[in-house]
DRENDRENDO-227736 format. One record per atom (N, C-alpha, C): residue in three letters; x negated, y negated, z negated. Coordinates in steps of 0.1 Angstrom, whole numbers, padded with zeros to 4 digits, always signed. Example, Ala and Ser with C-alpha at 12.3 -4.5 7.8 and 13.67 -1.06 7.14 Angstrom:
DRENDRENDO-227736
ALA-0132+0057-0078
ALA-0123+0045-0078
ALA-0132+0033-0078
SER-0128+0022-0071
SER-0137+0011-0071
SER-0129+0000-0079
end
This chain:
DRENDRENDO-227736
UNK-0064+0043-0165
UNK-0066+0047-0151
UNK-0056+0039-0143
UNK-0062+0032-0132
UNK-0053+0023-0124
UNK-0054+0028-0109
UNK-0042+0029-0103
UNK-0041+0031-0089
UNK-0037+0018-0083
UNK-0047+0011-0077
UNK-0045-0002-0071
UNK-0041+0000-0056
UNK-0028+0001-0054
UNK-0024+0005-0040
UNK-0021-0006-0031
UNK-0019-0003-0018
UNK-0016-0013-0008
UNK-0002-0019-0010
UNK+0008-0010-0013
UNK+0022-0013-0015
UNK+0026-0013-0029
UNK+0022-0003-0037
UNK+0026-0003-0051
UNK+0013+0001-0059
UNK+0013-0003-0072
UNK+0003+0001-0081
UNK+0009+0006-0094
UNK+0000+0013-0102
UNK+0005+0018-0115
UNK-0007+0020-0124
UNK-0004+0021-0137
UNK-0014+0024-0147
UNK-0010+0036-0155
UNK-0020+0044-0158
UNK-0018+0056-0166
UNK-0028+0057-0178
UNK-0025+0065-0188
UNK-0033+0066-0200
UNK-0035+0081-0203
UNK-0047+0084-0206
UNK-0050+0098-0210
UNK-0053+0099-0225
UNK-0046+0107-0232
UNK-0047+0109-0246
UNK-0044+0123-0250
UNK-0053+0129-0258
UNK-0051+0143-0262
UNK-0049+0153-0251
UNK-0055+0150-0239
UNK-0054+0159-0228
UNK-0041+0157-0220
UNK-0032+0148-0224
UNK-0020+0145-0217
UNK-0021+0132-0210
UNK-0016+0131-0198
UNK-0016+0119-0190
UNK-0001+0113-0190
UNK+0000+0100-0192
UNK+0013+0094-0191
UNK+0012+0081-0183
UNK+0021+0080-0174
UNK+0022+0067-0166
UNK+0030+0057-0174
UNK+0024+0045-0176
UNK+0030+0035-0185
UNK+0040+0027-0177
UNK+0052+0026-0182
UNK+0062+0018-0175
UNK+0062+0004-0181
UNK+0069-0005-0173
UNK+0071-0019-0178
UNK+0083-0019-0188
UNK+0087-0031-0192
UNK+0097-0032-0203
UNK+0111-0028-0198
UNK+0112-0026-0185
UNK+0125-0021-0179
UNK+0124-0007-0175
UNK+0113+0000-0179
UNK+0112+0014-0176
UNK+0107+0017-0162
UNK+0103+0007-0154
UNK+0098+0009-0141
UNK+0083+0013-0141
UNK+0079+0024-0134
UNK+0065+0028-0135
UNK+0057+0022-0123
UNK+0063+0019-0112
UNK+0056+0013-0101
UNK+0057-0002-0102
UNK+0046-0008-0098
UNK+0045-0022-0098
UNK+0042-0026-0083
UNK+0051-0033-0076
UNK+0049-0037-0062
UNK+0036-0045-0062
UNK+0027-0042-0052
UNK+0015-0050-0051
UNK+0017-0063-0044
UNK+0025-0071-0050
UNK+0029-0084-0044
UNK+0026-0095-0054
UNK+0021-0106-0049
UNK+0017-0118-0058
UNK+0023-0131-0052
UNK+0031-0138-0059
UNK+0037-0150-0054
UNK+0031-0162-0061
UNK+0027-0172-0054
UNK+0021-0184-0059
UNK+0031-0196-0057
UNK+0036-0201-0068
UNK+0046-0212-0067
UNK+0039-0225-0066
UNK+0046-0235-0061
UNK+0041-0249-0059
UNK+0037-0255-0072
UNK+0043-0250-0083
UNK+0039-0256-0096
UNK+0028-0249-0103
UNK+0021-0240-0095
UNK+0010-0233-0101
UNK+0013-0220-0107
UNK+0026-0217-0109
UNK+0030-0205-0115
UNK+0027-0193-0106
UNK+0023-0182-0112
UNK+0020-0170-0105
UNK+0029-0158-0110
UNK+0036-0152-0101
UNK+0044-0140-0106
UNK+0039-0128-0097
UNK+0041-0116-0104
UNK+0036-0104-0098
UNK+0047-0093-0098
UNK+0046-0085-0088
UNK+0055-0073-0088
UNK+0069-0076-0082
UNK+0079-0071-0089
UNK+0093-0071-0084
UNK+0097-0086-0083
UNK+0094-0095-0092
UNK+0097-0109-0090
UNK+0091-0115-0078
UNK+0079-0111-0075
UNK+0072-0116-0063
UNK+0079-0112-0051
UNK+0084-0099-0050
UNK+0091-0095-0039
UNK+0103-0103-0036
UNK+0110-0106-0047
UNK+0122-0114-0046
UNK+0119-0128-0040
UNK+0108-0134-0045
UNK+0104-0147-0041
UNK+0100-0147-0026
UNK+0095-0135-0021
UNK+0090-0134-0007
UNK+0102-0135+0002
UNK+0114-0133-0002
UNK+0126-0134+0007
UNK+0128-0149+0011
UNK+0125-0158+0002
UNK+0126-0172+0005
UNK+0113-0180+0008
UNK+0102-0175+0003
UNK+0089-0181+0005
UNK+0079-0171+0009
UNK+0080-0165+0021
UNK+0071-0154+0025
UNK+0057-0158+0026
UNK+0054-0171+0030
UNK+0040-0175+0032
UNK+0033-0177+0019
UNK+0040-0178+0008
UNK+0034-0181-0005
UNK+0034-0168-0013
UNK+0038-0157-0007
UNK+0037-0143-0013
UNK+0027-0134-0006
UNK+0017-0130-0012
UNK+0007-0121-0006
UNK+0011-0107-0008
UNK+0013-0099+0003
UNK+0015-0085+0002
UNK+0004-0078+0009
UNK+0002-0065+0006
UNK-0008-0056+0013
UNK-0022-0062+0013
UNK-0025-0069+0002
UNK-0038-0075+0001
UNK-0050-0065+0002
UNK-0047-0053-0001
UNK-0058-0043-0001
UNK-0064-0041+0013
UNK-0056-0045+0023
UNK-0061-0044+0037
UNK-0072-0054+0039
UNK-0073-0064+0031
UNK-0083-0075+0033
UNK-0095-0074+0023
UNK-0095-0065+0014
UNK-0106-0064+0005
UNK-0119-0062+0012
UNK-0129-0070+0008
UNK-0142-0069+0014
UNK-0143-0073+0028
UNK-0133-0081+0033
UNK-0133-0085+0047
UNK-0137-0100+0048
UNK-0144-0103+0059
UNK-0148-0117+0061
UNK-0137-0124+0069
UNK-0137-0137+0070
UNK-0127-0144+0078
UNK-0127-0140+0092
UNK-0139-0136+0097
UNK-0140-0131+0111
UNK-0133-0118+0114
UNK-0130-0111+0103
UNK-0124-0097+0104
UNK-0109-0098+0100
UNK-0104-0109+0098
UNK-0090-0110+0092
UNK-0080-0104+0102
UNK-0082-0105+0115
UNK-0073-0100+0125
UNK-0073-0085+0125
UNK-0084-0079+0121
UNK-0084-0064+0120
UNK-0075-0060+0109
UNK-0075-0067+0098
UNK-0068-0063+0086
UNK-0053-0069+0087
UNK-0047-0067+0098
UNK-0033-0072+0100
UNK-0024-0065+0089
UNK-0014-0072+0086
UNK-0004-0067+0076
UNK+0010-0069+0081
UNK+0019-0064+0073
UNK+0033-0065+0077
UNK+0039-0079+0073
UNK+0033-0085+0063
UNK+0037-0098+0059
UNK+0031-0109+0066
UNK+0037-0121+0067
UNK+0031-0133+0073
UNK+0020-0139+0064
UNK+0010-0144+0069
UNK-0001-0150+0062
UNK-0005-0163+0068
UNK-0009-0172+0059
UNK-0016-0185+0063
UNK-0030-0184+0058
UNK-0040-0186+0067
UNK-0054-0185+0063
UNK-0060-0198+0063
UNK-0070-0200+0055
UNK-0079-0212+0055
UNK-0086-0212+0068
UNK-0087-0224+0074
UNK-0093-0225+0087
UNK-0108-0222+0087
UNK-0115-0226+0077
UNK-0129-0225+0077
UNK-0134-0211+0077
UNK-0144-0208+0085
UNK-0150-0194+0085
UNK-0158-0192+0072
UNK-0159-0180+0068
UNK-0167-0177+0056
UNK-0168-0162+0054
UNK-0176-0159+0044
UNK-0178-0144+0041
UNK-0167-0137+0036
UNK-0156-0144+0031
UNK-0145-0138+0025
UNK-0132-0144+0031
UNK-0122-0136+0034
UNK-0109-0141+0038
UNK-0103-0149+0027
UNK-0096-0160+0031
UNK-0089-0169+0021
UNK-0075-0172+0026
UNK-0066-0170+0017
UNK-0052-0173+0020
UNK-0048-0187+0015
UNK-0038-0193+0022
UNK-0032-0205+0017
UNK-0018-0201+0012
UNK-0017-0202-0001
UNK-0004-0198-0008
UNK-0001-0208-0019
UNK+0012-0212-0019
UNK+0015-0222-0029
UNK+0007-0235-0026
UNK+0001-0240-0036
UNK-0007-0252-0035
UNK-0022-0249-0036
UNK-0026-0237-0033
UNK-0040-0233-0035
UNK-0045-0224-0024
UNK-0058-0222-0024
UNK-0065-0212-0016
UNK-0069-0200-0025
UNK-0066-0188-0021
UNK-0070-0177-0029
UNK-0076-0166-0020
UNK-0085-0158-0026
UNK-0091-0147-0018
UNK-0086-0134-0023
UNK-0089-0123-0015
UNK-0083-0110-0019
UNK-0086-0105-0033
UNK-0098-0108-0038
UNK-0102-0104-0051
UNK-0093-0111-0062
UNK-0091-0124-0060
UNK-0082-0131-0069
UNK-0068-0126-0069
UNK-0063-0123-0057
UNK-0049-0118-0056
UNK-0049-0104-0063
UNK-0058-0095-0060
UNK-0059-0082-0067
UNK-0060-0083-0082
UNK-0068-0093-0086
UNK-0070-0095-0101
UNK-0056-0098-0107
UNK-0047-0105-0101
UNK-0034-0108-0107
UNK-0026-0095-0109
UNK-0028-0086-0099
UNK-0021-0073-0100
UNK-0027-0065-0112
UNK-0040-0065-0113
UNK-0047-0058-0124
UNK-0044-0064-0137
UNK-0043-0077-0138
UNK-0039-0084-0151
UNK-0025-0079-0155
UNK-0016-0078-0146
UNK-0002-0074-0149
UNK-0003-0060-0155
UNK-0010-0051-0148
UNK-0011-0037-0153
UNK-0018-0037-0167
UNK-0028-0045-0169
UNK-0035-0046-0181
UNK-0026-0050-0193
UNK-0018-0060-0190
UNK-0008-0064-0200
UNK+0002-0053-0203
UNK+0006-0046-0192
UNK+0016-0035-0194
UNK+0010-0024-0203
UNK-0003-0021-0201
UNK-0010-0010-0209
UNK-0011-0015-0223
UNK-0015-0027-0225
UNK-0016-0032-0239
UNK-0003-0032-0247
UNK+0008-0036-0240
UNK+0021-0036-0246
UNK+0025-0022-0250
UNK+0022-0012-0241
UNK+0026+0002-0243
UNK+0017+0009-0254
UNK+0005+0005-0254
UNK-0005+0012-0264
UNK-0007+0004-0277
UNK-0003-0008-0277
UNK-0004-0016-0289
UNK-0018-0019-0293
UNK-0027-0020-0283
UNK-0041-0024-0286
UNK-0047-0030-0273
UNK-0058-0037-0275
UNK-0064-0044-0263
UNK-0070-0033-0254
UNK-0069-0035-0241
UNK-0075-0026-0231
UNK-0086-0034-0224
UNK-0098-0028-0224
UNK-0109-0034-0217
UNK-0115-0025-0206
UNK-0115-0012-0208
UNK-0122-0003-0199
UNK-0111+0003-0190
UNK-0115+0005-0177
UNK-0106+0012-0168
UNK-0113+0019-0157
UNK-0107+0029-0151
UNK-0111+0036-0139
UNK-0101+0032-0128
UNK-0106+0028-0117
UNK-0097+0024-0106
UNK-0100+0032-0094
UNK-0089+0037-0088
UNK-0090+0045-0076
UNK-0092+0036-0063
UNK-0099+0041-0054
UNK-0101+0034-0041
UNK-0101+0045-0030
UNK-0098+0041-0017
UNK-0099+0051-0006
UNK-0113+0056-0004
UNK-0114+0068-0001
UNK-0127+0074+0001
UNK-0135+0067+0012
UNK-0128+0061+0022
UNK-0135+0054+0033
UNK-0139+0040+0030
UNK-0136+0035+0018
UNK-0140+0021+0014
UNK-0155+0020+0015
UNK-0160+0009+0022
UNK-0174+0007+0023
UNK-0179+0000+0010
UNK-0192-0003+0010
UNK-0198-0010-0002
UNK-0192-0023-0004
UNK-0189-0031+0006
UNK-0183-0044+0004
UNK-0169-0043-0002
UNK-0161-0033+0003
UNK-0147-0031-0003
UNK-0148-0026-0017
UNK-0157-0018-0020
UNK-0159-0013-0034
UNK-0163-0024-0043
UNK-0172-0032-0039
UNK-0177-0043-0047
UNK-0166-0053-0049
UNK-0158-0056-0039
UNK-0146-0065-0040
UNK-0136-0060-0051
UNK-0134-0046-0051
UNK-0125-0041-0061
UNK-0131-0042-0075
UNK-0144-0041-0077
UNK-0151-0043-0090
UNK-0150-0058-0094
UNK-0151-0067-0084
UNK-0150-0081-0087
UNK-0136-0084-0092
UNK-0126-0078-0085
UNK-0112-0081-0090
UNK-0110-0076-0104
UNK-0116-0065-0107
UNK-0115-0060-0121
UNK-0122-0069-0131
UNK-0133-0075-0127
UNK-0140-0084-0136
UNK-0132-0097-0138
UNK-0125-0102-0127
UNK-0117-0114-0128
UNK-0105-0111-0137
UNK-0101-0098-0138
UNK-0089-0095-0147
UNK-0094-0091-0161
UNK-0107-0094-0164
UNK-0112-0091-0177
UNK-0112-0076-0180
UNK-0115-0068-0170
UNK-0116-0054-0172
UNK-0131-0049-0169
UNK-0135-0040-0177
UNK-0148-0033-0175
UNK-0145-0021-0166
UNK-0149-0022-0153
UNK-0146-0010-0144
UNK-0156+0000-0147
UNK-0153+0011-0154
UNK-0162+0021-0157
UNK-0166+0029-0144
UNK-0156+0031-0135
UNK-0159+0039-0123
UNK-0148+0036-0113
UNK-0153+0037-0100
UNK-0143+0037-0089
UNK-0142+0052-0085
UNK-0130+0057-0085
UNK-0128+0071-0082
UNK-0121+0072-0069
UNK-0127+0080-0060
UNK-0121+0082-0047
UNK-0107+0088-0048
UNK-0097+0082-0041
UNK-0083+0086-0042
UNK-0081+0101-0039
UNK-0087+0107-0029
UNK-0085+0121-0026
UNK-0090+0130-0038
UNK-0101+0125-0044
UNK-0106+0133-0056
UNK-0096+0132-0068
UNK-0090+0119-0069
UNK-0080+0118-0080
UNK-0068+0126-0077
UNK-0064+0127-0064
UNK-0052+0136-0061
UNK-0055+0150-0064
UNK-0067+0155-0060
UNK-0071+0169-0063
UNK-0071+0172-0078
UNK-0076+0162-0086
UNK-0076+0164-0100
UNK-0061+0164-0106
UNK-0053+0155-0100
UNK-0039+0155-0105
UNK-0031+0168-0102
UNK-0035+0174-0091
UNK-0028+0187-0088
UNK-0035+0199-0094
UNK-0045+0196-0103
UNK-0051+0207-0110
UNK-0060+0216-0101
UNK-0065+0211-0090
UNK-0073+0220-0081
UNK-0087+0223-0088
UNK-0091+0214-0097
UNK-0104+0217-0104
UNK-0103+0229-0113
UNK-0091+0234-0115
UNK-0090+0246-0124
UNK-0096+0259-0117
UNK-0097+0258-0103
UNK-0103+0269-0096
UNK-0118+0268-0096
UNK-0125+0279-0094
UNK-0139+0279-0095
UNK-0145+0272-0083
UNK-0139+0274-0071
UNK-0144+0267-0059
UNK-0134+0267-0048
UNK-0136+0260-0038
UNK-0127+0259-0027
UNK-0129+0247-0018
UNK-0123+0247-0007
UNK-0123+0236+0003
UNK-0109+0231+0005
UNK-0106+0218+0004
UNK-0092+0213+0004
UNK-0091+0201+0013
UNK-0080+0200+0020
UNK-0076+0188+0028
UNK-0066+0180+0020
UNK-0069+0167+0018
UNK-0060+0158+0011
UNK-0054+0148+0022
UNK-0041+0149+0025
UNK-0035+0141+0035
UNK-0027+0131+0027
UNK-0030+0118+0028
UNK-0024+0108+0021
UNK-0019+0097+0030
UNK-0006+0098+0032
UNK+0001+0088+0040
UNK+0009+0078+0031
UNK+0002+0067+0028
UNK+0008+0058+0018
UNK+0016+0047+0024
UNK+0018+0036+0017
UNK+0026+0025+0021
UNK+0020+0017+0032
UNK+0006+0015+0031
UNK-0001+0006+0040
UNK-0012+0013+0047
UNK-0017+0024+0042
UNK-0028+0031+0049
UNK-0026+0046+0049
UNK-0033+0052+0059
UNK-0033+0067+0060
UNK-0048+0071+0058
UNK-0049+0081+0049
UNK-0063+0087+0046
UNK-0062+0102+0047
UNK-0072+0108+0053
UNK-0074+0122+0053
UNK-0088+0125+0049
UNK-0089+0134+0039
UNK-0103+0138+0034
UNK-0104+0153+0032
UNK-0116+0158+0034
UNK-0119+0172+0032
UNK-0128+0172+0020
UNK-0124+0179+0009
UNK-0131+0181-0003
UNK-0136+0195-0005
UNK-0148+0196-0011
UNK-0153+0209-0015
UNK-0155+0209-0030
UNK-0150+0219-0036
UNK-0152+0221-0051
UNK-0162+0232-0054
UNK-0172+0228-0061
UNK-0183+0237-0065
UNK-0185+0235-0080
UNK-0183+0246-0087
UNK-0185+0246-0102
UNK-0179+0233-0109
UNK-0167+0230-0105
UNK-0159+0220-0112
UNK-0162+0206-0107
UNK-0170+0204-0096
UNK-0174+0191-0091
UNK-0169+0190-0077
UNK-0162+0179-0074
UNK-0157+0177-0060
UNK-0167+0169-0052
UNK-0169+0174-0040
UNK-0177+0166-0031
UNK-0169+0163-0018
UNK-0169+0150-0014
UNK-0162+0146-0002
UNK-0170+0149+0010
UNK-0166+0159+0018
UNK-0173+0163+0029
UNK-0171+0154+0041
UNK-0159+0149+0043
UNK-0156+0140+0054
UNK-0144+0132+0051
UNK-0143+0120+0056
UNK-0131+0112+0053
UNK-0128+0104+0066
UNK-0115+0100+0068
UNK-0111+0092+0079
UNK-0097+0087+0077
UNK-0091+0083+0088
UNK-0077+0078+0087
UNK-0075+0065+0095
UNK-0065+0058+0090
UNK-0061+0045+0097
UNK-0057+0036+0086
UNK-0065+0025+0085
UNK-0062+0015+0074
UNK-0050+0006+0077
UNK-0044+0008+0089
UNK-0033+0000+0093
UNK-0021+0009+0097
UNK-0019+0019+0089
UNK-0008+0028+0092
UNK-0002+0034+0079
UNK+0011+0032+0078
UNK+0018+0037+0066
UNK+0033+0035+0066
UNK+0039+0036+0054
UNK+0053+0034+0053
UNK+0058+0021+0057
UNK+0049+0010+0055
UNK+0053-0003+0060
UNK+0056-0003+0074
UNK+0049+0005+0082
UNK+0051+0005+0097
UNK+0064+0013+0100
UNK+0068+0023+0091
UNK+0080+0029+0093
UNK+0092+0019+0091
UNK+0091+0011+0081
UNK+0101+0001+0078
UNK+0102-0009+0091
UNK+0091-0012+0096
UNK+0090-0021+0107
UNK+0097-0015+0119
UNK+0095-0002+0122
UNK+0101+0004+0133
UNK+0116+0005+0132
UNK+0121+0007+0119
UNK+0135+0008+0117
UNK+0141-0006+0118
UNK+0134-0016+0113
UNK+0140-0030+0114
UNK+0141-0034+0129
UNK+0131-0030+0137
UNK+0132-0033+0152
UNK+0143-0026+0158
UNK+0146-0014+0154
UNK+0157-0006+0159
UNK+0170-0012+0156
UNK+0172-0017+0143
UNK+0184-0023+0139
UNK+0187-0036+0147
UNK+0176-0044+0149
UNK+0178-0057+0156
UNK+0182-0054+0171
UNK+0175-0044+0177
UNK+0178-0041+0191
UNK+0193-0036+0193
UNK+0198-0029+0182
UNK+0212-0025+0183
UNK+0222-0036+0182
UNK+0219-0046+0174
UNK+0229-0057+0172
UNK+0226-0069+0180
UNK+0213-0072+0182
UNK+0209-0084+0190
UNK+0199-0079+0200
UNK+0204-0073+0211
UNK+0195-0068+0222
UNK+0186-0079+0227
UNK+0174-0075+0230
UNK+0164-0085+0236
UNK+0157-0094+0226
UNK+0160-0092+0213
UNK+0154-0101+0203
UNK+0141-0094+0198
UNK+0130-0102+0198
UNK+0118-0097+0193
UNK+0116-0101+0178
UNK+0113-0091+0170
UNK+0112-0094+0156
UNK+0101-0104+0153
UNK+0090-0103+0160
UNK+0078-0112+0158
UNK+0082-0127+0160
UNK+0093-0130+0167
UNK+0097-0144+0170
UNK+0107-0149+0160
UNK+0111-0141+0151
UNK+0121-0145+0141
UNK+0114-0153+0129
UNK+0122-0160+0122
UNK+0118-0167+0110
UNK+0112-0157+0101
UNK+0100-0160+0095
UNK+0094-0150+0085
UNK+0103-0146+0074
UNK+0112-0155+0070
UNK+0121-0151+0059
UNK+0132-0141+0064
UNK+0136-0142+0076
UNK+0145-0132+0082
UNK+0138-0119+0083
UNK+0125-0119+0088
UNK+0118-0107+0089
UNK+0116-0100+0076
UNK+0113-0107+0065
UNK+0112-0102+0052
UNK+0125-0095+0048
UNK+0136-0101+0050
UNK+0149-0096+0046
UNK+0152-0083+0054
UNK+0149-0083+0067
UNK+0151-0071+0075
UNK+0142-0059+0071
UNK+0130-0062+0067
UNK+0121-0052+0062
UNK+0126-0046+0049
UNK+0131-0055+0040
UNK+0137-0050+0027
UNK+0148-0041+0030
UNK+0157-0045+0039
UNK+0169-0037+0043
UNK+0164-0024+0049
UNK+0155-0024+0058
UNK+0150-0012+0064
UNK+0144-0002+0054
UNK+0137-0007+0044
UNK+0132+0001+0033
UNK+0143+0008+0025
UNK+0154+0000+0022
UNK+0165+0006+0015
UNK+0171+0017+0023
UNK+0173+0015+0036
UNK+0179+0025+0045
UNK+0170+0038+0045
UNK+0157+0036+0046
UNK+0148+0047+0047
UNK+0149+0055+0034
UNK+0150+0049+0023
UNK+0151+0056+0010
UNK+0164+0064+0009
UNK+0175+0058+0014
UNK+0188+0064+0014
UNK+0188+0077+0023
UNK+0181+0076+0034
UNK+0180+0087+0043
UNK+0172+0099+0038
UNK+0165+0097+0027
UNK+0158+0108+0020
UNK+0168+0118+0015
UNK+0180+0113+0011
UNK+0190+0122+0005
UNK+0203+0123+0013
UNK+0205+0113+0022
UNK+0217+0113+0031
UNK+0213+0116+0045
UNK+0223+0122+0052
UNK+0221+0125+0066
UNK+0224+0113+0075
UNK+0232+0103+0070
UNK+0236+0092+0078
UNK+0238+0080+0069
UNK+0234+0068+0073
UNK+0236+0056+0066
UNK+0242+0045+0075
UNK+0253+0038+0070
UNK+0258+0027+0078
UNK+0252+0014+0073
UNK+0248+0006+0083
UNK+0241-0007+0080
UNK+0250-0018+0085
UNK+0252-0028+0077
UNK+0260-0040+0082
UNK+0250-0051+0083
UNK+0249-0057+0095
UNK+0241-0069+0097
UNK+0249-0081+0100
UNK+0248-0091+0091
UNK+0256-0103+0092
UNK+0248-0114+0099
UNK+0254-0126+0101
UNK+0247-0137+0107
UNK+0234-0139+0100
UNK+0223-0141+0107
UNK+0210-0145+0101
UNK+0205-0157+0108
UNK+0196-0165+0102
UNK+0191-0177+0108
UNK+0185-0174+0122
UNK+0190-0180+0132
UNK+0185-0177+0145
UNK+0192-0166+0152
UNK+0201-0159+0145
UNK+0208-0147+0151
UNK+0222-0149+0148
UNK+0230-0152+0158
UNK+0244-0154+0156
UNK+0252-0141+0158
UNK+0262-0138+0151
UNK+0270-0126+0152
UNK+0267-0116+0142
UNK+0274-0105+0142
UNK+0271-0094+0132
UNK+0275-0081+0139
UNK+0271-0070+0132
UNK+0274-0057+0137
UNK+0272-0046+0127
UNK+0278-0035+0130
UNK+0276-0023+0121
UNK+0268-0013+0129
UNK+0258-0007+0122
UNK+0250+0003+0129
UNK+0249+0015+0120
UNK+0251+0027+0126
UNK+0250+0039+0119
UNK+0236+0045+0123
UNK+0228+0049+0113
UNK+0215+0054+0115
UNK+0215+0068+0109
UNK+0212+0078+0116
UNK+0211+0092+0111
UNK+0196+0095+0107
UNK+0195+0105+0099
UNK+0181+0109+0095
UNK+0173+0114+0108
UNK+0180+0121+0117
UNK+0174+0125+0129
UNK+0169+0113+0138
UNK+0177+0103+0139
UNK+0173+0091+0146
UNK+0161+0085+0140
UNK+0161+0084+0126
UNK+0149+0078+0119
UNK+0137+0086+0122
UNK+0138+0099+0121
UNK+0126+0108+0123
UNK+0121+0106+0137
UNK+0130+0104+0147
UNK+0126+0102+0161
UNK+0118+0089+0162
UNK+0123+0079+0155
UNK+0117+0066+0155
UNK+0102+0066+0150
UNK+0100+0074+0139
UNK+0087+0073+0133
UNK+0078+0084+0138
UNK+0083+0093+0146
UNK+0075+0105+0151
UNK+0062+0100+0158
UNK+0062+0089+0166
UNK+0050+0085+0172
UNK+0040+0080+0161
UNK+0045+0074+0151
UNK+0036+0069+0140
UNK+0030+0081+0133
UNK+0038+0091+0130
UNK+0033+0103+0123
UNK+0023+0110+0132
UNK+0025+0111+0145
UNK+0016+0118+0154
UNK+0003+0111+0155
UNK+0003+0098+0151
UNK-0010+0091+0151
UNK-0020+0096+0141
UNK-0014+0103+0131
UNK-0023+0109+0121
UNK-0030+0121+0125
UNK-0026+0127+0136
UNK-0032+0140+0141
UNK-0047+0139+0145
UNK-0050+0128+0153
UNK-0063+0127+0158
UNK-0073+0125+0147
UNK-0071+0116+0137
UNK-0080+0115+0126
UNK-0082+0128+0118
UNK-0071+0136+0117
UNK-0072+0148+0110
UNK-0082+0158+0117
UNK-0080+0159+0130
UNK-0089+0168+0138
UNK-0104+0163+0137
UNK-0106+0150+0138
UNK-0119+0145+0137
UNK-0126+0148+0124
UNK-0118+0146+0113
UNK-0124+0148+0100
UNK-0127+0163+0097
UNK-0118+0171+0103
UNK-0121+0186+0102
UNK-0134+0189+0109
UNK-0136+0184+0120
UNK-0149+0186+0128
UNK-0161+0181+0120
UNK-0159+0168+0115
UNK-0170+0162+0107
UNK-0174+0171+0095
UNK-0164+0178+0089
UNK-0166+0186+0077
UNK-0171+0200+0081
UNK-0172+0203+0094
UNK-0177+0216+0098
UNK-0166+0226+0098
UNK-0153+0222+0100
UNK-0142+0231+0101
UNK-0134+0228+0114
UNK-0139+0232+0125
UNK-0132+0229+0138
UNK-0117+0232+0137
UNK-0108+0223+0141
UNK-0094+0225+0139
UNK-0089+0238+0147
UNK-0096+0241+0158
UNK-0091+0253+0165
UNK-0092+0266+0157
UNK-0100+0266+0147
UNK-0102+0278+0138
UNK-0091+0279+0128
UNK-0083+0268+0126
UNK-0073+0268+0116
UNK-0059+0269+0122
UNK-0050+0275+0115
UNK-0036+0276+0119
UNK-0028+0263+0115
UNK-0020+0259+0124
UNK-0011+0248+0121
UNK-0017+0234+0122
UNK-0029+0232+0127
UNK-0035+0219+0128
UNK-0033+0213+0141
end
């Protein structure tokens, strides 16, 4: 089973009724959904690719899931946190310029799937050919087909595409109940999804789904990075900085965000950066961070209300919505 995520991916195995998430050789279970294309033709995936992105951001493809099933005419809709160089020619599929080649989203996703396939084979000691891959419930036919094509390119037989809210409901054991109606709120690294599921005799039916394919933890990092820049270098626009500087700032912001999960306050030291002279110390409290991201979190409310209405559960009938 593969979770092909916008920001991170992972692979799990079911045996004897027990599920285990398979780690890499260093014990890490999450694989960053990042692919770096070197000028020598070498391709690296995951943690190594993220490191390469610090110095070669245009040659490292991040958040590729936002581009799955999209044409070149739609590429501006599928905006991402990372910088991209696109092939100029219009076509039915978005194409990136990375390293010394042109690649499309299916090829990039296939590299992630290949890495997970190798991880599974190393952990299980046998060849892996069949897989179930999760996809957002809102994925249309083109996006689902693109995911299948990526699996084929990775030499995987995709037995089924499983809707992510259904996978979440199964993971939490909701199918043990005879019936029920559930809301699955999924605020991920790159996308936000809200789905209403109905369980009848052990079978989940997706009643309604919605969300925002351009909203997630990456945007939280961006908001924090902009806050840090404004405190040390007032009047500086992040979008005008060197992409390598932006990548470093986003990495730092993510580290601070993670620390604030357990700490009430974090001190950040910003030294000279290309194009930014001077340095400074900034203290960020958890309360400040929550205030920064509150507008982003509040953006999830409208899709939730709409999905509830679409599913026949007007939000005014429910408490706390």
